[in-house]
Every structure is written in structure tokens, then in C-alpha cells.
N, C-alpha and C positions, 0 to 999 in steps of 0.2 A: 504493500500500500504506500501511497505517496505521503510523505511527511514534509509539510511546508517548512517547519522549523529547521530540519536537517538540510533542506534545499537552500534556505536562506543563509545558514551558517557556511555551507559549502561554497556558495556564491561569494560571500564576503571574504572567506579565506583565500579563494582562488584570485580574487581581485587584489587582495593585500600582497600575495606572492608576486603577482604580475607587476604591481607598483614598485615593490622593492627591487625586482629584477630590472625594471625599466630605469630606475634611478641609477642602479649600478652600471648598466650598459651605457647610459648617457654619460656618466663620469669617465668611462673608459673610451668614449668616442666611437662606439660601434655605429655602423650605418643604420639608418631608419628601417630599411628593408630587412636586414638581418635581425635587428632588434625586434621587429614585429613577429618574426618566426620564433625566436627564442622566448619572447614573452608569452606567446600563445601556448607553447609547449610547457613552459613552467606553470602557467595558470591552470592548465589541464591537469597536471600531476601535483599541483601545489597543495590541494586539500588533503589527499591521502598521504602525501609526504609529511605535512604538518602533524597528522594523526600519528604516524609512525614515530616521528621524532619526539612527540609528546610522551608516548608510551615508553620509548627507550630511555628518555631522560628521567622519567619517574622511577623506572626500575633501577637505573644506575644510582640515583640518589638514595633510594631505599636500601640498596645493597651497601653503599658506603656508610650510611648511618647504622645499619645492622652490624657491620664490621667494627665500627667505632665503638658502639655500645658493648659488643663482646670484648673488645680490647680493654675498655675501661673496667668492665666487670671482672675481668681476670686479674686486674691490678698490674698490668704490664706498663702502665704509665709512670710508675714509681721507679725512677732511675737509681735511687740510692741503694736499692736491693734489700731493704729491711721491712719486716712486717710490723704493723701497728695494731 
């Protein structure tokens, strides 16, 4: 079934990716024709790419915090080597 909210969010994220790529290509001095092709390709895959990055970043941060919590709970942060 069609979900209007998902469609709107996908449209906005694709537009945002397109705008970011357009600004980057403009600063690099890429021709307008080549820019149009690159922007359209990035806008097409931008939404799913943002979803993948969002998921991967969350999982990486969670793993880092889990590792830090384990490291601190084991007491490995005490460099002097004595228990209190």
C-alpha cells in the first residue's frame, strides 16, 4: 500500500542529497551537463543510501559504547594496577 509519509520523506531526502551533490560539483567546477547526470543518479540512490548509513552509524556507535562500558566495568581503566 502507498504510504504518503514515506513518499514525502523519501522525496525530501533525495532532494537534500541532490542539493549537497550539486553544491559540491559546483565548487569543483564540473560542467552543467555532467552535473545534471551525477545529481540525478545521486538523488535516485540518495534515500536508500541515507537509510543504510543511518543504520550502520547507529550500530557502530552502539558497539563502541558497549565496548567502552565493558572496558570500564572490568576496571581496565585503572593504570596504577591496584584494586580498591
